[in-house]
C-alpha positions, 0 to 999 in steps of 0.5 A: 500499499505505501508504495503504491501512495508512493508511486501514486504521489511521485506520478501526481506529483510530476503531472502538477509539474508537467501542468506548471511547466506547461502553463509556464512556458504559455506565459512566456509565450504571451511575451514572446508572442507579444514581441514578434507581434510589436515587430512586424508593426515595427517594420511594417511601413503601411502599418506604421504610416497610417498609426503613427505618421498619420496622425503626426501631420494631422495635427500639424496641420490642423493643430499648428501655425493657426491663428486658435493654435495659442487659444486658451481652452480649459486646461490648455489651449486648442492646439494642445486639444487637437495633439490629444485627438490625433494622438487618440486616433493613432492608437485606436488605429494600431490597436484595431489593426493589429487585432484585425491581422488576427483575420489573415492568419486565421485564413492561413491556417495560423491559428489552429497551428497555435491552438496546438500549442500551449500558448493557445488562441485566447491567449494569443490574442492576449498578446496581439492586445500587448503588441498594440498597446506598447505601438499606442505607448509610441504612437502617443509618445511621439505624438506628445513630443511633436506636440510640447515641441511645437507649441502646444501646452496642457497643465502638467497633469492633464499631459499623463491623464490623457495620454492614460484615458487615451491608452485605456480607451482605445483598448476596445479598439482591440476588441473591434478588430478582433470582433471582425477576426474571428467573426468576418473574412479577411478582407470584409474584416479589414474594411470593416474595421477600417470603416468603424474606425474613421467613419466614427471617428469623422461623425465623432467630432475628433477632426471637426468639431461637432459644432461646425458639422450639419445638423445631421451629423450631430444628431448621429454622432452621439450613436457611434462607437467612439463619440463617448470613448473620444470624450474621456481623454478630451474631458481632461483637456476641455474641463466638461463633465462626462454627461450620462449620455456619454457614459452610456454610449461607452459603456454600450459599444465597449461591452458590445465588442468585447462581448463579439471577441470573446465570443468570436474566439471561443467559436472559433477555438471550439471550431478548431 
Protein backbone atom coordinates (compact mmCIF):
# COMPACT_ATOMS: atom_id res chain seq x y z
CA UNK A 1 0.00 0.00 0.00
CA UNK A 2 2.77 2.40 0.93
CA UNK A 3 4.53 1.65 -2.33
CA UNK A 4 1.34 2.25 -4.27
CA UNK A 5 0.70 5.44 -2.33
CA UNK A 6 4.21 6.67 -2.94
CA UNK A 7 3.93 5.83 -6.64
CA UNK A 8 0.60 7.67 -6.89
CA UNK A 9 1.99 10.66 -5.03
CA UNK A 10 5.04 10.70 -7.25
CA UNK A 11 2.85 10.41 -10.32
CA UNK A 12 0.61 13.26 -9.18
CA UNK A 13 3.62 15.40 -8.38
CA UNK A 14 5.08 14.68 -11.79
CA UNK A 15 1.75 15.49 -13.46
CA UNK A 16 1.52 18.76 -11.52
CA UNK A 17 5.08 19.57 -12.50
CA UNK A 18 4.26 19.02 -16.17
CA UNK A 19 1.16 21.21 -15.91
CA UNK A 20 3.11 23.94 -14.13
CA UNK A 21 5.80 23.73 -16.79
CA UNK A 22 3.18 24.04 -19.53
CA UNK A 23 1.58 27.03 -17.83
CA UNK A 24 5.01 28.62 -17.43
CA UNK A 25 5.83 28.09 -21.11
CA UNK A 26 2.44 29.46 -22.11
CA UNK A 27 2.92 32.53 -19.93
CA UNK A 28 6.34 33.19 -21.37
CA UNK A 29 4.96 32.55 -24.82
CA UNK A 30 2.48 35.41 -24.47
CA UNK A 31 5.30 37.93 -24.11
CA UNK A 32 7.38 36.29 -26.83
CA UNK A 33 4.41 36.42 -29.21
CA UNK A 34 3.76 40.05 -28.19
CA UNK A 35 7.38 40.95 -29.01
CA UNK A 36 7.10 39.19 -32.36
CA UNK A 37 3.86 41.01 -33.22
CA UNK A 38 5.34 44.34 -32.14
CA UNK A 39 8.44 43.83 -34.30
CA UNK A 40 6.22 42.88 -37.24
CA UNK A 41 4.23 46.10 -36.79
CA UNK A 42 7.32 48.27 -36.46
CA UNK A 43 8.76 46.84 -39.68
CA UNK A 44 5.47 47.25 -41.53
CA UNK A 45 5.73 50.61 -43.36
CA UNK A 46 2.02 50.77 -44.09
CA UNK A 47 1.03 50.34 -40.46
CA UNK A 48 3.64 52.83 -39.31
CA UNK A 49 2.53 55.38 -41.90
CA UNK A 50 -1.14 55.07 -41.03
CA UNK A 51 -0.84 54.68 -37.26
CA UNK A 52 2.18 56.85 -36.46
CA UNK A 53 2.81 59.31 -39.27
CA UNK A 54 -0.84 60.13 -39.95
CA UNK A 55 -1.76 61.48 -36.48
CA UNK A 56 1.43 63.56 -36.36
CA UNK A 57 0.80 64.99 -39.83
CA UNK A 58 -2.83 65.78 -39.04
CA UNK A 59 -1.82 67.50 -35.82
CA UNK A 60 0.71 69.61 -37.72
CA UNK A 61 -1.93 70.43 -40.34
CA UNK A 62 -4.74 71.43 -37.97
CA UNK A 63 -3.01 72.33 -34.73
CA UNK A 64 0.12 74.31 -35.62
CA UNK A 65 0.37 77.85 -37.00
CA UNK A 66 -3.35 78.59 -36.87
CA UNK A 67 -4.99 81.67 -35.40
CA UNK A 68 -6.60 79.51 -32.74
CA UNK A 69 -3.55 77.36 -31.92
CA UNK A 70 -2.47 79.27 -28.82
CA UNK A 71 -5.95 80.27 -27.66
CA UNK A 72 -6.58 79.10 -24.11
CA UNK A 73 -9.07 76.26 -23.74
CA UNK A 74 -9.91 74.71 -20.40
CA UNK A 75 -6.67 73.29 -18.98
CA UNK A 76 -4.57 73.97 -22.07
CA UNK A 77 -4.77 75.38 -25.56
CA UNK A 78 -6.60 74.46 -28.76
CA UNK A 79 -3.40 72.97 -30.16
CA UNK A 80 -3.13 70.83 -27.03
CA UNK A 81 -6.66 69.52 -27.55
CA UNK A 82 -5.96 68.71 -31.20
CA UNK A 83 -2.77 66.91 -30.18
CA UNK A 84 -4.75 64.74 -27.74
CA UNK A 85 -7.37 63.97 -30.39
CA UNK A 86 -4.81 62.93 -32.98
CA UNK A 87 -2.88 60.80 -30.49
CA UNK A 88 -6.13 59.07 -29.54
CA UNK A 89 -6.92 58.40 -33.21
CA UNK A 90 -3.44 56.96 -33.78
CA UNK A 91 -3.73 54.71 -30.72
CA UNK A 92 -7.10 53.24 -31.70
CA UNK A 93 -5.87 52.67 -35.24
CA UNK A 94 -2.84 50.77 -33.99
CA UNK A 95 -4.80 48.53 -31.63
CA UNK A 96 -7.56 47.86 -34.16
CA UNK A 97 -5.05 47.07 -36.92
CA UNK A 98 -3.14 44.55 -34.82
CA UNK A 99 -6.40 42.96 -33.73
CA UNK A 100 -7.66 42.54 -37.27
CA UNK A 101 -4.46 40.83 -38.43
CA UNK A 102 -5.91 37.77 -36.71
CA UNK A 103 -8.23 37.48 -39.73
CA UNK A 104 -5.36 36.90 -42.15
CA UNK A 105 -3.64 34.51 -39.76
CA UNK A 106 -6.88 32.57 -39.33
CA UNK A 107 -7.29 32.32 -43.10
CA UNK A 108 -3.74 30.98 -43.42
CA UNK A 109 -4.41 28.34 -40.76
CA UNK A 110 -1.99 29.91 -38.28
CA UNK A 111 -4.59 30.01 -35.46
CA UNK A 112 -5.18 26.26 -35.80
CA UNK A 113 -1.47 25.68 -35.27
CA UNK A 114 -1.42 28.07 -32.30
CA UNK A 115 -4.40 26.29 -30.73
CA UNK A 116 -2.32 23.07 -30.57
CA UNK A 117 0.51 24.72 -28.64
CA UNK A 118 0.65 25.54 -24.89
CA UNK A 119 0.10 29.18 -25.88
CA UNK A 120 -3.41 28.61 -27.27
CA UNK A 121 -5.56 30.94 -29.35
CA UNK A 122 -6.78 32.90 -26.33
CA UNK A 123 -3.30 33.77 -25.06
CA UNK A 124 -2.22 34.57 -28.60
CA UNK A 125 -5.05 37.11 -28.81
CA UNK A 126 -3.78 38.59 -25.53
CA UNK A 127 -0.32 38.89 -27.07
CA UNK A 128 -1.87 40.91 -29.90
CA UNK A 129 -3.39 43.30 -27.37
CA UNK A 130 -0.07 43.65 -25.51
CA UNK A 131 1.74 44.43 -28.75
CA UNK A 132 -0.96 46.98 -29.57
CA UNK A 133 -0.54 48.64 -26.17
CA UNK A 134 3.21 49.00 -26.73
CA UNK A 135 2.65 50.43 -30.21
CA UNK A 136 -0.07 52.78 -28.94
CA UNK A 137 2.27 54.03 -26.21
CA UNK A 138 4.89 54.81 -28.85
CA UNK A 139 2.34 56.66 -30.98
CA UNK A 140 1.09 58.73 -28.05
CA UNK A 141 4.65 59.51 -26.94
CA UNK A 142 5.77 60.62 -30.42
CA UNK A 143 2.63 62.73 -31.00
CA UNK A 144 2.97 64.39 -27.60
CA UNK A 145 6.67 65.04 -28.17
CA UNK A 146 5.91 66.75 -31.49
CA UNK A 147 3.08 68.67 -29.83
CA UNK A 148 5.27 69.91 -27.00
CA UNK A 149 8.01 70.94 -29.45
CA UNK A 150 5.55 72.92 -31.59
CA UNK A 151 3.83 74.83 -28.79
CA UNK A 152 0.96 72.63 -27.62
CA UNK A 153 0.31 73.37 -23.98
CA UNK A 154 -1.54 71.49 -21.25
CA UNK A 155 -1.36 71.54 -17.47
CA UNK A 156 1.34 69.12 -16.36
CA UNK A 157 -1.01 66.48 -14.98
CA UNK A 158 -3.28 66.68 -18.03
CA UNK A 159 -0.43 65.38 -20.21
CA UNK A 160 -0.36 62.22 -18.09
CA UNK A 161 -4.13 61.93 -17.65
CA UNK A 162 -4.94 62.26 -21.34
CA UNK A 163 -2.21 59.79 -22.32
CA UNK A 164 -3.48 57.22 -19.82
CA UNK A 165 -7.11 57.80 -20.83
CA UNK A 166 -6.31 57.51 -24.55
CA UNK A 167 -4.43 54.26 -23.97
CA UNK A 168 -7.07 52.75 -21.70
CA UNK A 169 -10.03 53.71 -23.86
CA UNK A 170 -8.35 52.60 -27.08
CA UNK A 171 -8.12 49.06 -25.70
CA UNK A 172 -11.72 48.72 -26.87
CA UNK A 173 -10.42 49.27 -30.41
CA UNK A 174 -8.44 46.04 -30.17
CA UNK A 175 -11.73 44.28 -29.46
CA UNK A 176 -13.22 45.90 -32.57
CA UNK A 177 -10.40 44.44 -34.65
CA UNK A 178 -10.56 41.05 -32.94
CA UNK A 179 -14.35 40.87 -33.27
CA UNK A 180 -14.13 41.62 -36.99
CA UNK A 181 -11.29 39.11 -37.38
CA UNK A 182 -13.17 36.26 -35.71
CA UNK A 183 -16.53 36.89 -37.35
CA UNK A 184 -15.66 38.00 -40.89
CA UNK A 185 -13.43 36.95 -43.77
CA UNK A 186 -10.02 38.62 -43.91
CA UNK A 187 -10.89 41.12 -46.65
CA UNK A 188 -14.21 42.01 -45.01
CA UNK A 189 -12.56 42.26 -41.56
CA UNK A 190 -10.08 44.89 -42.70
CA UNK A 191 -12.76 46.90 -44.48
CA UNK A 192 -15.21 46.70 -41.56
CA UNK A 193 -12.63 47.74 -38.97
CA UNK A 194 -11.29 50.62 -41.05
CA UNK A 195 -14.82 51.79 -41.81
CA UNK A 196 -15.95 51.68 -38.19
CA UNK A 197 -12.88 53.50 -36.88
CA UNK A 198 -12.57 56.17 -39.59
CA UNK A 199 -16.23 57.02 -40.09
CA UNK A 200 -16.94 57.04 -36.37
CA UNK A 201 -13.91 59.27 -35.76
CA UNK A 202 -15.18 61.83 -38.26
CA UNK A 203 -18.80 61.78 -37.11
CA UNK A 204 -17.82 61.78 -33.43
CA UNK A 205 -16.07 65.14 -33.78
CA UNK A 206 -12.47 63.99 -33.43
CA UNK A 207 -11.34 65.80 -36.59
CA UNK A 208 -13.93 68.56 -36.72
CA UNK A 209 -15.96 70.08 -33.86
CA UNK A 210 -19.54 68.84 -33.85
CA UNK A 211 -20.78 72.43 -33.76
CA UNK A 212 -19.37 72.96 -37.25
CA UNK A 213 -21.06 69.88 -38.72
CA UNK A 214 -24.44 69.62 -40.40
CA UNK A 215 -27.38 69.11 -38.00
CA UNK A 216 -27.90 65.55 -39.20
CA UNK A 217 -24.31 64.67 -38.24
CA UNK A 218 -24.75 66.23 -34.82
CA UNK A 219 -27.79 64.03 -34.29
CA UNK A 220 -26.00 60.88 -35.45
CA UNK A 221 -22.80 61.46 -33.44
CA UNK A 222 -24.11 60.22 -30.03
CA UNK A 223 -24.90 56.84 -31.60
CA UNK A 224 -21.46 56.18 -33.10
CA UNK A 225 -18.96 53.78 -31.44
CA UNK A 226 -16.24 56.34 -30.67
CA UNK A 227 -18.44 59.21 -29.48
CA UNK A 228 -18.34 58.33 -25.80
CA UNK A 229 -14.87 56.81 -25.78
CA UNK A 230 -13.20 59.83 -27.41
CA UNK A 231 -14.69 62.26 -24.93
CA UNK A 232 -12.90 60.82 -21.92
CA UNK A 233 -9.40 62.04 -22.86
CA UNK A 234 -10.87 65.25 -24.33
CA UNK A 235 -12.69 66.02 -21.05
CA UNK A 236 -9.37 66.35 -19.20
CA UNK A 237 -8.45 69.21 -21.52
CA UNK A 238 -11.79 70.99 -21.83
CA UNK A 239 -12.82 70.46 -18.22
CA UNK A 240 -16.30 69.41 -19.31
CA UNK A 241 -18.10 66.80 -17.23
CA UNK A 242 -18.86 63.40 -18.71
CA UNK A 243 -22.62 63.34 -19.27
CA UNK A 244 -24.84 60.30 -18.77
CA UNK A 245 -25.32 59.98 -22.54
CA UNK A 246 -21.56 59.89 -23.13
CA UNK A 247 -21.03 57.31 -20.38
CA UNK A 248 -23.87 55.10 -21.64
CA UNK A 249 -22.56 55.25 -25.21
CA UNK A 250 -19.05 54.25 -24.10
CA UNK A 251 -20.29 51.47 -21.82
CA UNK A 252 -22.64 49.91 -24.37
CA UNK A 253 -20.20 49.89 -27.26
CA UNK A 254 -17.36 48.64 -25.04
CA UNK A 255 -19.52 45.76 -23.79
CA UNK A 256 -20.72 44.90 -27.32
CA UNK A 257 -17.24 44.76 -28.88
CA UNK A 258 -15.67 42.90 -25.95
CA UNK A 259 -18.50 40.35 -25.99
CA UNK A 260 -18.20 39.87 -29.77
CA UNK A 261 -14.42 39.40 -29.52
CA UNK A 262 -14.65 36.89 -26.65
CA UNK A 263 -17.55 35.01 -28.24
CA UNK A 264 -15.83 34.93 -31.61
CA UNK A 265 -12.60 33.64 -30.06
CA UNK A 266 -14.38 30.83 -28.18
CA UNK A 267 -16.40 29.97 -31.29
CA UNK A 268 -13.26 29.63 -33.42
CA UNK A 269 -11.47 27.64 -30.72
CA UNK A 270 -14.36 25.15 -30.51
CA UNK A 271 -14.33 24.72 -34.29
CA UNK A 272 -10.59 24.11 -34.27
